[in-house]
N, C-alpha and C positions, 0 to 999 in steps of 0.2 A: 503492499499499500504508499503511495508516494504522500509526498505532506499535504497537497493540497485535496487529494480525498480522505486523509487523515482527519483535515481540518472539518471539512462539509459533515462527515460521519459524526465528529465531536459535539459539533452545534445541534443536528437532527437528533441525535440521542440525548443531549440534555434538553431540549426544547421539549421532547416528547416526555421526559421524565417528568419535568416541572407544570406540562400543559399550559392552560390558561393563567395560572397563578405567576407566571414570572415571563418577562420579555429576554430572549437570549441573543445576542448579539456579538459580531467579531470586527474587530478593528485595529488598524495597524498602529502603534506606538513607538516614535522615536526614543530611544534612549541614549544613554551617555556614548561617547565613542561612534557614534554613527548607527548603532545597532537598532536595528528594526524588528521589534517582537509583535507578534499576534497576540491582541488582548481578547481575552475573551470576558463577557460582563453578564451576569446574569440578573437583571432588575426586576427586585421582588416589589409587589405592589405596596407592600407594608411600610417601606422605609425609602428615604429619597436619595441612598447613596449604594453602592453596590462594591465588592472589591473585585480587583480586575486579576483574572489568572491567565497566566501567559502559555499559550501551548505550544511553544518551541520546545521547551524542556521536556514536557510530556512526551512529544516525538521521539525525543531521544531515549525516552525509556521504553515506549514501543520499539526502537530499532535493535534495543538491548534484550528483547524477547518478553517486555511485560505485556499480559494480555489487553486487548481493547477495553475489556468488562472491567477489568481491574482500575484502569487508568479514569473509565468513568467514576468508578466508586471514589478515587482519590480525589478528582476535580469536584464532585459534590462535598465529600468532606471538608475539603480547602474552603469551598464557598460557605457551606456553615458554620465552620469555626471563625471566620474573618467578617459574616456579616454583622453590621451594627444591629444593637436592641431596639433601637431606636432612630427617629429621625436625627440626623447630624446638622446642625446649625452654623452655616458657613458665611451667614451672615456680618461675622466679625472682621473678615477679611477684606469686606468694603470700606472700613474705618480704619485708617491709617494708624490712629490715635491707640487702637486697640491692639496694634500688633508690632508697633514699632522698637519695641523692649523684645521682641522675638523676630528680628532680623538677622542672620547669621551669612557668613559667607564659608565657600567650600572651592577648592582648585579641582578643575577639570584640564583635559589636556587640549590645547589651542586647534591645532591643525584636524585634529580627528574629529570636532564638533562644529564645524564651520557651519552645516545646515542648523542645527541647535542653536548655536550663538545669534543667528538673525533674529531670533525673538526674544534674546534675553539681553538685558542690561550687563556688562561685563566690561573687565578691565584686564587687559595684559599683563603677564608676570612671566619674563623671560619668555619660554614657549610655551606656557600654560595659560589659562583664562582664570580670573576669579570670577564668580557667578554667586546668585544669591537665594536665600530660603527663607521662608518662614519656619522657625522650628516649632514643634508641638512636643510637648515633652510627657503629656498625659494621655494618650489617646488609648483605648482598649487594648491595643496590642503593641503598646510599648512608644517609645519615641519614633517620631513620623517627621517630615519635611513637605513644605508645598514649595515648588520652584516660583520664583517671582520672574514675570516675565515685562516686558516693555509695555503692555498695553495696562499692568499693574501701575505702572509708574504715571501714565496717564491717568488712571482713575483717580490715584491718591493725589495728584499735583505734587511730587516731589522728583527731584534728579536723581541720576545716577550717583553723583558724586556723595550728595546726603546719605544717599542709601549706603554708600561703601561706609561713610564715617559711623552710622550707626551699627554696621556689622563689625567694624574695627573695635568697637567699644563693647558690642554685645557677645561676639563668637566666644573670646576668652571667660567670660561670666558664666554663659549656658553651658559650654562645653569646655570645661578646664580640661588643662594638658595633663598628659601622663607619660613620664620617661622614665623607663626601668631597663635594667641589662638584661640582654637576650636570655642569658644563663639563670636569670633568676626566675625569667618567666616559664621556661621551661622545666626547670626543677618543681614550680608550683602544680604545674602540670603532671609531671612524671617524677615522682617523688625517688624514684632509682636510679635518677639520672647522675653520673657519676661526674658531671664537668665536662668543661671543654679542655682541650691540651695546654699545658703551661704558657706554651709559645704562640699560643691563637690570638690574635687581636680581640679586644673587647668590643661587642655589637650591642648596639642599644636600640630600643623601639620607642618612637616618638607616636602618639596617638592621642584621644583626648578619653574622658572617661565615659563616653556612650560608645566607643569605639564607631563612631558615624562621621566621615569625612575627617577622621583624624590627621590627612596628609595635610589638612589647612594650615594646623598648630604650628607648622614651621614659620607660618607669618605672625603668630604672636610676639608681642615687642620682648626683646630681650634674652626671649627663652633661649635661644642658640648661642647667644653670646655669654650669657652666663655659664651655661654647660661647657662651651669650648674653653673659658677663663679656667674653667674648674678642673680640666683635664689637661691643660696647658698645649693645646691644638686644634688647628682647623678641624675642619669636618665633612668627611664626604655624606651627601643625603643621598639614600637609596629610595626611592619611589617603590614601595612594597604595593601599594593599590592606593586608590582615594579615600581609603580610610586610615592609613598610617605611614610612617617613615621610619626605614632602618637609618641608623647612624653608626659610622665608622671612622675614629680616628684617623686623620691624615696621616698623622705619624706613623701609622702602623704598616706604612711604607707596601701598601697593596697597589698593584697597578692596575689603572683608570680602565684600560680595553679590558682586563680581565672582570674588574666590577662591573662594566657595562653589558659583558656578554652573561654575567650571572643573572643580573637583571633581565635582559631579553628572554632568556631561559625559564627563569620562574615565572615570566608573564604568560609565555605560550603552555606552560604545562601546568600553572597553579591557579593562575590568577583569572577570572572571566572578566570576559572582552569589555564588556560596559564597567568593570572596576578598575582597569588598568590606568594609571596615571602618566606613566612616561615610561620610554625603554631605555633611559642612561641616567647618570647620577650628577648630582649635582654638588658643588663645594660652597661651603660657608667659611668666609674669610674673617678670622678675628679682627687684623688690621681695620679694615673698612667696616666690619658688622655686616658685610653682605652677603647674598646667596648670588653666585654667577653660575653659567653653564661652563 
């Protein structure tokens, strides 16, 4: 069964399951890094919002041998789990006074998101782009964000520059940074871990307490500067994903070509395309207190 037939079968089967109690539809959704996904929505008449279920990932399960009936059960279960119990009041999003303290920024790849960036207020940062979200910390399913588009700036009568100033203030407060040694993180997960070899360079993980768009923590004022001073070294910044950054002291004498190759290998084998930030390292210089390519 090819993908087009798979999608048609899913939509028909789900619609037959719910009958007239819901309207089932499928629509393309452009995600980060130009990833185009097929979003299935099951609009229940009882609530004004519905979760989006991406069929691309279920097709991968199908190709791996999972029966279509089991996939249908998984989709229905996921829908039931994430369906709000009552209407969600989104009117707050039209009043900027109610969300100005919730505006945050995140980093995405500039070249890979040309189509997406056409609709988003953004600023260049090296070969990346700073974009903006409304951060919601207490949804029924944990933290979530609403991507801010250019049309929202017109609605709120606010400039992109003003939005950036708010995000620079809010993001470190709403998403406090977290900086830990990788060795300590691994030990917490695997108590039997014996530790890295004595001659191995120390590696650190920079993210935020929510582990959500944590790569943007590299923009927080003085974080990298204070850390670089504490270990007396410039820093290699390895973009692990949009959610975190690995840090390696530059005095570890690693070759930048080898570091870049490692990043590319990890991106291809371990990181979802829509969560990839960059395929090369950056350098933080203590003398200039700046990040450069």
